[in-house]
C-alpha positions as CSV (number, residue, x, y, z in Angstrom):
1,M,0.0,0.0,0.0
2,S,1.4,3.6,-1.0
3,L,2.2,6.0,1.5
4,A,-0.5,8.4,0.4
5,L,-3.3,5.8,0.4
6,S,-2.2,4.6,4.0
7,T,-2.1,8.4,5.2
8,L,-5.7,8.8,3.8
9,L,-7.0,5.6,5.5
10,F,-5.2,6.6,8.8
11,E,-6.1,10.3,8.7
12,W,-9.5,10.0,7.1
13,R,-11.2,12.4,9.4
14,R,-9.2,15.2,8.1
15,Y,-9.8,14.6,4.6
16,L,-13.5,13.9,5.0
17,A,-14.5,17.6,4.5
18,A,-12.8,17.6,1.1
19,V,-14.5,14.4,-0.1
20,I,-17.9,15.8,1.0
21,A,-17.2,19.3,-0.7
22,L,-16.4,17.3,-3.9
23,A,-19.7,15.2,-3.7
24,L,-21.8,18.2,-3.1
25,A,-20.3,20.0,-5.9
26,G,-21.1,17.2,-8.1
27,V,-24.5,17.0,-6.9
28,L,-24.9,20.7,-7.7
29,M,-23.7,20.2,-11.1
30,L,-26.1,17.1,-11.7
31,A,-29.3,17.5,-9.7
32,L,-30.9,20.3,-11.7
33,G,-29.9,18.9,-15.1
34,A,-31.4,15.4,-14.0
35,I,-34.6,16.9,-13.1
36,F,-34.8,18.9,-16.2
37,I,-34.1,15.8,-18.3
38,G,-36.8,13.9,-16.3
39,M,-39.2,16.6,-17.1
40,M,-38.5,16.2,-20.7
41,Q,-38.6,12.4,-20.7
42,S,-42.1,12.7,-19.0
43,F,-43.4,14.4,-22.1
44,T,-42.1,11.7,-24.4
45,I,-42.7,8.8,-22.3
46,T,-45.4,7.4,-24.5
47,I,-42.9,7.4,-27.4
48,D,-40.3,5.8,-25.3
49,K,-42.5,3.1,-24.2
50,S,-44.4,2.6,-27.6
51,R,-44.0,-0.6,-29.6
52,G,-42.8,1.3,-32.6
53,Q,-39.2,1.4,-33.5
54,V,-39.1,4.4,-35.8
55,I,-40.6,7.8,-35.3
56,I,-41.6,10.0,-38.2
57,L,-41.5,13.8,-37.8
58,S,-41.7,16.8,-40.3
59,A,-38.6,17.3,-42.5
60,Q,-37.7,20.6,-40.6
61,A,-37.8,19.0,-37.1
62,N,-34.7,18.9,-34.9
63,G,-36.5,17.0,-31.9
64,L,-39.6,17.6,-30.0
65,G,-38.7,20.7,-27.9
66,G,-36.6,24.0,-28.5
67,P,-36.4,26.1,-31.5
68,G,-37.9,24.4,-34.4
69,G,-38.8,21.5,-32.2
70,G,-41.3,19.1,-33.8
71,G,-41.3,20.9,-37.1
72,G,-45.1,21.0,-37.5
73,A,-47.8,18.8,-38.4
74,L,-47.5,16.0,-41.3
75,P,-49.9,15.7,-44.0
76,K,-51.9,12.5,-44.4
77,R,-50.2,11.8,-47.8
78,V,-47.0,11.0,-46.0
79,V,-48.3,7.7,-44.6
80,P,-48.5,6.0,-48.1
81,L,-44.8,6.9,-48.6
82,I,-43.5,5.3,-45.5
83,Y,-45.4,2.0,-46.4
84,R,-43.3,1.8,-49.6
85,H,-40.5,0.6,-47.4
86,P,-40.5,-3.4,-47.6
87,D,-40.0,-3.6,-43.8
88,V,-42.8,-1.4,-42.6
89,V,-45.7,-3.0,-41.4
90,E,-47.7,-0.6,-39.4
91,V,-47.7,3.2,-39.2
92,Q,-50.1,5.1,-36.6
93,D,-50.0,8.6,-35.6
94,L,-49.5,9.5,-31.8
95,P,-51.7,12.5,-31.1
96,G,-51.4,14.3,-27.9
97,D,-53.0,17.5,-26.6
98,F,-53.4,19.6,-23.5
99,G,-56.6,19.5,-21.5
100,M,-58.2,21.6,-18.8
101,F,-59.4,19.2,-15.9
102,Y,-62.0,19.8,-13.3
103,G,-62.1,17.1,-10.3
104,P,-65.3,16.4,-8.5
105,G,-66.4,19.6,-6.8
106,K,-63.5,21.6,-8.2
107,T,-64.3,25.2,-9.4
108,S,-60.9,25.8,-10.9
109,A,-59.3,23.7,-13.8
110,T,-55.9,21.9,-13.8
111,P,-53.9,21.9,-16.9
112,T,-53.1,18.4,-18.1
113,N,-51.0,16.8,-20.7
114,V,-53.2,14.3,-22.7
115,M,-51.7,11.2,-24.1
116,V,-53.7,9.4,-26.8
117,I,-53.1,5.7,-27.6
118,D,-54.6,2.8,-29.6
119,T,-56.1,0.1,-27.3
120,S,-55.8,-2.5,-29.8
121,P,-54.0,-5.6,-28.6
122,N,-50.2,-4.9,-29.5
123,G,-51.0,-1.7,-31.0
124,V,-47.8,0.3,-32.2
125,T,-48.8,3.3,-29.9
126,L,-49.7,1.0,-27.0
127,P,-47.1,1.5,-24.2
128,Q,-45.1,-1.7,-23.6
129,D,-46.0,-1.6,-19.8
130,F,-49.6,-1.7,-20.5
131,T,-51.1,-5.0,-19.6
132,D,-54.5,-6.3,-20.8
133,P,-56.6,-5.1,-17.9
134,M,-55.0,-1.6,-18.2
135,R,-55.9,-1.6,-21.9
136,L,-59.3,-2.7,-21.5
137,A,-59.9,-0.2,-18.6
138,I,-59.5,2.9,-21.0
139,E,-61.1,1.2,-23.9
140,P,-64.8,2.3,-23.1
141,P,-66.0,5.9,-24.5
142,Y,-64.8,8.4,-22.1
143,A,-62.6,6.3,-19.9
144,V,-59.4,8.0,-18.9
145,G,-56.2,6.8,-17.1
146,V,-54.5,9.1,-14.4
147,D,-51.1,8.7,-13.2
148,V,-50.8,7.9,-9.4
149,S,-48.8,11.0,-8.9
150,A,-51.3,13.2,-10.1
151,V,-54.5,11.5,-8.1
152,K,-54.1,14.1,-5.2
153,Q,-53.3,17.1,-7.5
154,L,-56.6,16.4,-9.5
155,G,-58.7,15.3,-6.5
156,V,-59.9,12.1,-8.0
157,K,-59.8,8.4,-7.1
158,L,-60.5,5.4,-9.2
159,G,-64.2,5.4,-10.6
160,D,-64.7,9.2,-10.1
161,Q,-66.3,11.3,-12.7
162,A,-64.8,14.5,-13.8
163,M,-64.9,17.1,-16.5
164,L,-62.1,17.2,-19.4
165,N,-62.5,20.1,-21.9
166,G,-66.1,20.3,-21.2
167,R,-66.9,16.6,-21.4
168,T,-67.7,14.3,-18.7
169,V,-65.0,11.4,-18.3
170,R,-64.5,8.6,-15.9
171,V,-61.2,7.9,-14.1
172,A,-61.0,4.1,-15.1
173,L,-57.3,3.5,-14.6
174,I,-54.7,4.5,-12.1
175,M,-51.3,3.9,-13.5
176,E,-47.7,4.2,-12.5
177,G,-44.6,5.4,-14.1
178,Y,-46.1,8.4,-16.1
179,A,-45.4,11.1,-13.6
180,N,-45.0,14.7,-14.9
181,S,-43.4,17.5,-13.0
182,Q,-45.1,20.1,-14.9
183,F,-48.5,19.0,-15.9
184,P,-50.3,15.8,-14.6
185,N,-50.6,13.1,-17.3
186,L,-53.6,11.6,-18.5
187,V,-54.2,8.8,-21.0
188,M,-57.1,8.1,-23.1
189,S,-58.0,6.0,-26.2
190,R,-58.2,7.3,-29.9
191,Q,-61.9,6.5,-29.9
192,T,-62.4,8.7,-26.7
193,Q,-60.5,11.5,-28.4
194,R,-62.8,11.4,-31.4
195,L,-65.8,11.3,-29.2
196,M,-64.7,14.4,-27.5
197,G,-64.0,16.1,-30.9
198,Q,-60.5,16.6,-30.6
199,A,-59.3,14.4,-33.5
200,N,-57.7,16.0,-36.6
201,D,-58.1,13.7,-39.5
202,E,-56.4,16.2,-42.0
203,R,-53.0,16.8,-40.3
204,L,-51.1,14.4,-38.4
205,G,-48.6,14.9,-35.4
206,L,-45.7,12.5,-35.2
207,L,-45.8,8.9,-36.6
208,M,-44.9,5.7,-35.0
209,V,-43.8,2.9,-37.2
210,R,-43.4,-0.8,-36.5
211,V,-41.0,-2.7,-38.8
212,K,-39.9,-6.3,-39.3
213,N,-36.4,-7.7,-39.7
214,A,-35.2,-5.4,-36.9
215,T,-33.7,-7.7,-34.2
216,T,-30.9,-5.1,-33.3
217,Q,-30.3,-1.3,-33.1
218,K,-28.1,-1.5,-36.2
219,D,-31.0,-2.9,-38.2
220,I,-33.3,0.1,-36.9
221,D,-30.8,2.4,-37.8
222,R,-30.4,0.9,-41.3
223,I,-34.2,1.3,-41.8
224,R,-34.3,4.7,-40.6
225,D,-31.5,5.8,-43.1
226,E,-33.3,4.0,-45.9
227,L,-36.6,5.9,-44.9
228,N,-34.9,9.1,-45.1
229,A,-33.3,8.4,-48.3
230,M,-36.7,7.8,-50.0
231,S,-38.6,10.6,-48.2
232,G,-38.1,13.1,-50.9
233,G,-37.7,15.9,-48.3
234,Q,-41.3,15.3,-47.0
235,Y,-40.4,13.9,-43.5
236,R,-37.6,12.9,-41.5
237,A,-37.2,9.3,-39.7
238,W,-35.7,9.0,-36.2
239,T,-34.9,6.3,-33.9
240,K,-36.0,6.6,-30.1
241,P,-32.6,7.0,-28.7
242,E,-31.7,9.6,-31.4
243,L,-34.8,11.7,-31.0
244,S,-34.5,11.7,-27.2
245,A,-30.9,12.9,-27.2
246,S,-31.7,15.7,-29.9
247,T,-34.9,16.8,-27.9
248,I,-32.7,17.0,-24.8
249,Q,-29.9,18.7,-26.6
250,S,-32.1,21.2,-28.3
251,M,-33.8,22.2,-25.0
252,M,-30.5,22.5,-23.1
253,S,-29.3,24.9,-25.8
254,E,-32.0,27.5,-25.0
255,G,-30.3,30.6,-23.7
256,F,-32.1,30.6,-20.1
257,I,-31.8,26.8,-19.3
258,A,-28.1,27.0,-20.5
259,M,-27.3,30.0,-18.3
260,I,-28.7,28.3,-15.1
261,L,-26.9,25.1,-15.9
262,L,-23.7,27.1,-16.5
263,F,-24.3,29.2,-13.3
264,L,-24.5,26.1,-11.1
265,S,-21.6,24.4,-12.7
266,V,-19.5,27.5,-11.9
267,I,-20.7,27.7,-8.5
268,G,-20.2,23.9,-8.0
269,F,-16.7,24.3,-9.4
270,V,-15.8,27.2,-7.1
271,I,-17.0,25.4,-4.1
272,G,-15.2,22.3,-5.0
273,V,-11.9,24.1,-5.5
274,V,-11.8,26.1,-2.6
275,I,-13.1,23.7,0.1
276,T,-10.8,21.0,-1.3
277,W,-7.9,23.1,-1.4
278,Q,-8.2,24.5,2.0
279,T,-9.0,21.1,3.5
280,L,-5.9,19.4,1.8
281,R,-3.7,22.2,2.8
282,G,-4.8,22.1,6.4
283,A,-4.3,18.3,6.4
284,I,-0.7,18.5,5.1
285,L,0.2,21.5,7.6
286,A,-1.2,19.2,10.4
287,N,1.2,16.5,9.3
288,I,4.0,18.8,8.5
289,K,6.4,17.4,11.0
290,E,6.1,14.1,9.5
291,F,6.9,15.3,6.1
292,A,9.8,17.2,7.5
293,S,10.9,13.7,9.2
294,L,10.6,12.2,5.6
295,R,12.9,14.9,4.2
296,A,15.5,14.3,7.1
297,L,15.5,10.8,6.1
298,G,16.5,11.5,2.7
299,V,13.0,11.7,0.8
300,S,13.3,14.2,-1.9
301,M,10.9,17.2,-2.4
302,G,9.7,15.7,-5.6
303,Q,8.7,12.5,-4.0
304,L,6.8,14.4,-1.5
305,R,5.1,16.3,-4.0
306,G,4.1,13.1,-5.6
307,V,2.7,11.8,-2.2
308,V,0.5,14.9,-2.1
309,M,-0.8,14.6,-5.7
310,E,-1.5,11.0,-5.1
311,L,-3.6,12.1,-1.9
312,S,-5.5,14.3,-4.0
313,F,-6.2,11.9,-6.6
314,W,-7.8,9.4,-3.9
315,V,-9.7,12.2,-2.6
316,G,-11.0,12.9,-6.1
317,L,-12.1,9.2,-6.7
318,L,-13.7,9.1,-3.0
319,G,-15.6,12.5,-3.7
320,I,-16.9,10.8,-7.1
321,A,-18.1,7.8,-5.2
322,A,-19.9,9.8,-2.5
323,A,-21.5,12.2,-5.2
324,A,-22.7,8.7,-7.0
325,V,-24.2,7.6,-3.7
326,M,-25.9,10.9,-2.9
327,M,-27.4,11.1,-6.4
328,V,-28.7,7.7,-6.0
329,G,-30.5,8.8,-2.9
330,I,-31.8,11.8,-4.3
331,T,-33.1,9.8,-7.1
332,F,-35.0,7.5,-4.9
333,L,-36.2,10.4,-2.9
334,A,-37.4,12.2,-5.9
335,A,-39.1,8.9,-7.0
336,S,-40.9,8.7,-3.9
337,M,-42.3,12.2,-4.4
338,N,-43.1,11.5,-8.1
339,I,-40.5,13.7,-9.5
340,P,-38.9,12.3,-12.7
341,M,-35.3,12.3,-13.0
342,G,-33.1,11.4,-16.0
343,Y,-29.5,11.1,-16.8
344,E,-27.2,11.2,-19.7
345,I,-24.0,8.9,-19.8
346,G,-21.9,11.9,-21.3
347,S,-23.0,14.4,-18.4
348,L,-22.1,11.8,-15.7
349,I,-18.8,11.2,-17.2
350,Q,-18.1,14.9,-17.7
351,T,-19.0,15.6,-14.3
352,G,-17.0,12.6,-12.9
353,V,-13.9,14.0,-15.0
354,L,-14.4,17.5,-13.7
355,L,-14.6,16.5,-10.0
356,L,-11.2,14.7,-10.4
357,L,-9.7,17.6,-12.1
358,I,-11.0,19.8,-9.2
359,S,-9.2,17.4,-6.7
360,I,-5.9,17.3,-8.6
361,G,-5.8,21.0,-9.1
362,S,-6.4,21.5,-5.3
363,G,-3.7,19.3,-4.8
364,V,-1.3,21.3,-7.1
365,L,-2.4,24.5,-5.1
366,T,-1.4,22.6,-1.9
367,L,2.1,21.8,-2.8
368,G,3.3,25.1,-1.4
369,A,2.6,23.9,2.1
370,L,5.5,21.4,1.8
371,K,7.9,24.4,2.0
372,K,7.1,24.7,5.8
373,G,8.3,21.3,6.3
374,E,12.2,21.8,6.7
375,P,14.0,19.3,8.6
376,A,15.6,22.0,10.6
377,D,12.2,22.7,12.1
378,L,12.4,19.3,14.1
379,L,14.9,20.8,16.2
380,K,12.9,23.6,17.6
């Protein structure tokens, strides 16, 4: 075991503050972004859980949010063009809308996000986690489903009647996994949407496409590319991961959101550097006589600097581990409060690297403290 690691294990209390500071800096950088990503994913949850593999948007779309997001509605003539591909077996639009919901006895409306799905068995827009009882529950006219996270907010329970966009509906399903931190999610069948007079047969929203001969993501990517090649500029095909990543990136690039995330990242960076630097400096100064003894025994200043840098490296790794534990706890806490959170692998790696750089940079700033450990000081 190296001297740096044995020192860290023996004097762990001296370095605990640095580890906690790094962990809190990481949490500060990640938490708001995770909540924002979770909010975006809550709006696209029916797409992500649908049984289709390819999504069709207008040719101008750059995702589902942000500037130019969605790109506008699609004309019905696009559907036969997609069926020209030999691997396409089903194409259905996935309509969605906002509604004003009045719970029993409520005098004020609650804005809701309305998700519309087909209730046919194995329908391409039917979420993969919908069981047959769930599917059958919302199949009758004017039956709707409500996420369990929205029950209290909407003031309803299973079997209640309520008003949605001026029509009487019945809460026939309480579902889980469809929390929305901005607007409560409701789900209804396509038949109910038509009965409520909200269907638009002339213009379509996004289209969900089921394909055959696609056993891997590489096969789906190939079919997407072939659909785009034969589109004639009338639509654009996306895979689910591609659309999700593009939507999040588009929304993240908006000025206000980018400024908030950048501000929190800067604050986290400053907190991490200052506290970690001062903690490491204090720990080195507390052990300065030991370092002076090592110099008296013939250990060079360069070797002592290597010990300090290795110490800062281990502190960085422990800080990353502590940040991961904290974020897992925060994620579970948010889930218990029905607050969706989402993560991107790239963002997690970037934050981990940044925390390690903060720790190593703090170690560099601490090297000056070694000059106070002269062997002659041991004679005083």
